[in-house]
N, C-alpha and C positions, 0 to 999 in steps of 0.2 A: 701673305702674312703667315708665318710659320708658328701658329699657336699650338700649344700642347693639348692634344685632343681630350684626354681625360679631364683636364681642368675646364675645358669648354663645357663638358657634360655636367660639371659640378656648379655651373654658373648660378643657377637658381638657389641652390643650397647655400653657397657662400654669400650670395646677396642677402639672403634672409639672416645669416649670421651677422653680416655687416650692419644691417638695419637694426638688429637687436642691440649691437654695441652702440649704435647711434642713439637709440632710445634710452640707454643707461650710461650716460657719460660720467666719467670720473676725473677729477682734477689731479694735479701733480702729486705724486706719491700716495694717492688714494685709490689707485687702480686695482683694488683687490678683486672685485668681480671680474674685471677684464683679464687680470692675470690668471684667475682660476679657470676661466673659459679657455684661455690659451693653453694652459698646462693640461687641462682635461683633454682637449682635442689632440694635442701632441702625444700624450700618453696613449690615447685611444688608437692612434696611428702607429704606435711602436717607437716613438721618438723618445730618447732619454731626456728627462727634464731636470733643470736646475732652477730652483726658486730663490727668491729673496736677494737677487743680485742688485746692489744699489738701492735696496728698499723693496720695491714691488716688481723689479725687473725679472724677466724669465729668459733663460737661454736653453734652446733645444739643441741637441747634439745628434747628428746623423753621420756615423762613420761609414767610410767606403768599404768595399768588399775586401780591400787590403788596407792595413793601417798606415803604411808609409805614404808620402806624397804631399805633406803640408796640409794647410787648412785655410778656409776663408770664412768671413762673417757676413751675414746679410741682416740688415737692421730695419726694424719698423718701430715707430713711436706709438704710444698707447694713450696718452693723456688728452683730456678735453680742455676747453677754455671756460673761464668764469664769465659767461655771456648768456643773455636771455634769448632763447630761440624764437624766431618770428614765424617759423613754419608751423602748419597745423595738420600736416599729413599724418598717417597712422604711426610712422616710426619717429615722429618728433620726440624731443627730449622729454622724459618723464620728470626731470628734476629741474625745478625753477632755478634760473641763474647759472646753469651748467649746460654746455653744448659742445658737440663735436663740430666745430666751425672751421676746422683746418684739415679734415679728412684723415685723421689718424685712425679712425675706425676702418676706413678703406685700406690704409697701409697694413693694418693688422690682418684684415681679411685676405689681402693679396699674398702676404707672406705665409699665412696659414694654408692657403690653397697650394702654394709651392711646396710647403713642408709635407703636405699629404702625398704629393706626387713623388717627391724626393725620398720619402720614407719607403715607398714601394719600388723605387728605382734609384738606389743609392749610387754614388759615383764609384768608379772602379777602384779608386784608392783615395787616401786622404780623409778629411773630415769637413763637414759643413756645419757651421754654428749659426743658429737662428736666434737673433738678438731682438727681444721684445722689450723696448726701453721705456721707462717711465719718465715723466716730467721734462718733456722737451720745451714746453711753453713757459720758459722763464725759470724753471727749477734746476736746470743743469743736470738732468738725469744721466746724460752720457758721461759727464765727469764723475758723477757719483758711482756709476757702474765700474768705471776704470779704477777709481780709488778702492773699490771693493774687489779688485782683482780680476776684472773681465779679461784682460789680455795675458795675465799670468796663469790664471786657472784654465783659460781656454786659448792657448797660443794659436795665433792665426797670422798668415802671411799678408793678408789684405782684408779690407772691410769695405762694403758697398752699401749705399743708401739711395732712396728715391723719395720724391714728394710729388703728389698730384699738383698740377699747375693750371688753374683757371686762366683763361685768356690765351693760352697756347692751344692750338687746334687739337681736338680730341684724337687720341691715338698716335700723336707725334711725340718725339723725345727731344729734349734740349740738354746740352751739357757743354762744358768748356774746360780747358786746361787752366789751372791756376784758380784764383778766387771766383767762386760762383755765388757766394752769399757774403754779406758784410759782417763786420763785428757789431756787437750790440753793447752799448754803454749808456749809463744814465747819470744824471747830475741833479743835485738839489742845492739851492741857494737859499739861505735864511738871512733876510735883511732885518736887522734889529734897530729900529728907530726909537722915537719917543712919542707916545700917544698924546693926543690933545683934543680939545673941543674942535669940531669941524668949523665952527665960526671963528676960532682963534688959532689957525694952523701955525702962526708964527711962534707959538709957544712950544711947539714940538718939532720933530724931524720926521717927515712923512715917508714911510717905506713904500707906499703905493706909487708915488711919483718916481722914486728910485727904481722900483721894479719895472715900471713902464720904460724908463730910459735904458735899463739893463737889457730888456728883451730886444730892443732895437739895436743896441750896441753889440750884442752877441752875434748878430747876423753878419757883422763886418768881419768876423773871423773867417767866414766862408767866402765872402766877396772880396776881401782886401788883404788877408793874411795868408790864406791857403793858396798854394800853387793851383791855378785854374785847371791844370791837367790832372790833378789828384781828385779822385771821387770821394765826396764826403757830404754828409747831411747833418745839420744841427737844427733840431725842432724843439721849441718850447711848447710843452703840451699842458702845463698846469700853472695857474696862478691862484694863490689863496691869501686873502687878507680881509680884515674887517669883520664887524659884527652888527653895526648899526649905521644909519645914514648920517648921524650927527657926531660921529666919533672918528677922528684920525687914529687908525690902529697903531699899535706899537711894533707890529711885526708883519712881514710879507714873505711868502714862500714862492719860489719859482722852481719848477721842475721841468725836465725834458730829456731828450735822448740824442745821442751822437752815434752816427754810423759811418764807418770807413771800411775800405777793403785792404788798407795797408796800415802798418804801425806808425810810420813817420808822421803822416798828417794827423793821426790820433794824438800823438805826443804834443804836436803843435797846438791842436785845438784845446787840449786839457790845460796846457800852460797859459795860453792866452785867455781862456775862460777864467781861470783863477785871477789873473792880473786885472782883467776888466771888472770882475766882480768887486775886488777890493778897492780899486781906484774909484769906481762908481759909488761905492758905499762911502768912501772918504769925502767925495765931492758933495754928498748930501748929508754929511755930518752924522754918520751912523756906522755901526759895526756889521760885519758879514761873516757867515760861516759857509764853507763850500764842501760838498761831498761829491766826489766823482768816482763812480764805480764801473770797472771794466768787467762786463759779464761774459759774453761769448766772443771768442776770437773769430776772424774771418774763416769761412769754410773754403779750404784750398784743395782743389783736386790735383792728384799726382799725374804726371804726364803719361807714364806707361799704362797705368790702370785705367785712365780715361780713354786712351786709344783702344785698350782691350774692350771696355764697355761699348764703345762706339761700333766696333766690329760685330759684337753680339747683336746690337740693335739693327745694324744693316742686314744681317742675316735674318733677323726676326721680321722686320717690317719694310726693309728696303731703304736705300739712301735718301729717297725723297721725303721720308718721314723723320729724318734726323737733322737737327740743327746742331752741328758740332762746335759752334762758336757763338753761343748765346751770350748776351750781355749780362753781367752779374746783377743780381737783385740786391737792393739795399736792406732787404729783410735779413734776418739772422737765423741761425740754425745751430743747435748744440752738437750736431754730428761733427762740427768743427773739432771738438775735443778728440774724437776718434781718429780723424784724419791727421791730427797733430801727433798721434802715437803710431799710426799704422798707415802704409800706403793704401790708396783706395780712390773711389770716385762716388760723388753724389750727383744725381741728375734729376731732371724734371720730366714728369709724364703728363703730357697735355690733357686737360680735362674739358676743354671747350668753353662755351660762353654761357652755359646754364640751361640750354634747351632740353637737357636730360631730366630736369626736375619734374616730379609728378605733381598732380593737382594738390593745392593746399600749401604751396611754398609761399614764403613771404614776398613782399613787393620789392624788396631790395635786390641788388645784384648778387649773382652766385659767385662771390669772391671770397677768398680766405679771410677769416675773422669777421665775417658778416653774419648777422642773425638770420639771413635768408639763404645761407649756403647749404648745399647738400652734396655729398660725394657722388661722382658719376659712376654708377655700378657697372656700366659698360666697360670700364677700364679693368675690372677684376681679372678676366682671362688674360688680358694683354700684360698687365703688371706681373701676374703670377708666372706667365710664360717667360717673361724676361728673366725672372729669378732662376727658373729652371735652366734656360738656355745658357745663362751666365755660368752656372755650376757645371753644366755639361762641357762647355768649351774650356773652362778652367782646368778641369781634370781629364781633358781629352788625351787619349793615348796617341802616339807612344811617349810623348813628353808633356808633363803638366804645364799649363801656362804659367803657373806660379814660379817655375824655374826660369821663365823667360822675362820676368818682370824685374826691373831694376829696383832694388830695395833702398 
């Protein structure tokens, strides 16, 4: 394993920083303390800092020893989740209902460690941009940064991201060409019936019965309308109706999510969902309103940049620790917006199965978005070394890798 030695020596210090971030989680676009810490550390290490990109976003700029040669971006997300932490160890969340349950604290720590080394050892030419992004968890912070001029103010030839991945063996990497994460979309259906006394339901039209029928019917889109070879998920996750045992309510609400890795099946699902909703409502003598919102597109890796990242990983940890053909996850990631604008690669860094957790962790699994999760601090030197080796290889003389990449 070709880890960067100075980063290894900083392991304890960066771990303490990571655990401080974990103890003070901040939700989307509220990452003021986190952004201050990032900016202060970068400034301390001599990195030029740009604040307020997309709200609370921070961009660090490390120029090479010569200005020519293009630029690349390295991205870490900063926000936490609105989730109650179940862990009771010393660095557990200090804020009720807020938790770093996805490892963004670790992502920030790894990129900061890499930034410290790169500030001391800048590339021979070109520029490295360190992107600390707000609001990945549903806020679309990547899109907000782009709208605020991320790629115009800081022109870059490619952009790279990573995410810790529980369930993948610790210290291994996973990536693939093409979609690696799904699109994220949500729907809400409001069924407007006529309320009645529960003892006299024939005097009204019951939206609860219609909602039950609707939930079952929506699954036929996946099993009977969608091509079986197309990957897609439709999950109803919320049903709300009623206020008393003896009242047939006048309204029922059904909410859920749709995930696909391609646009064509998403179009089919949305169209069929609207049709089924309105026909079901008509069959039960009521009205319906449908809202279908497309949030994050699929995260699609570019071939040349993915091959480039794979070679960096092979040099770093060996071919046995790389799965270059992982199956896509049906989870979503707003790094998709960056990859829609610039070539690049998003990959997973294996975090193991939770054996790294210290005493006081919750009884649940150490999985993403779990109240018992904690980032695996053993990954910090490896993730930071990956960032450094990526930069070194990209700007390797005599010819920068950026000139070899198909745009």
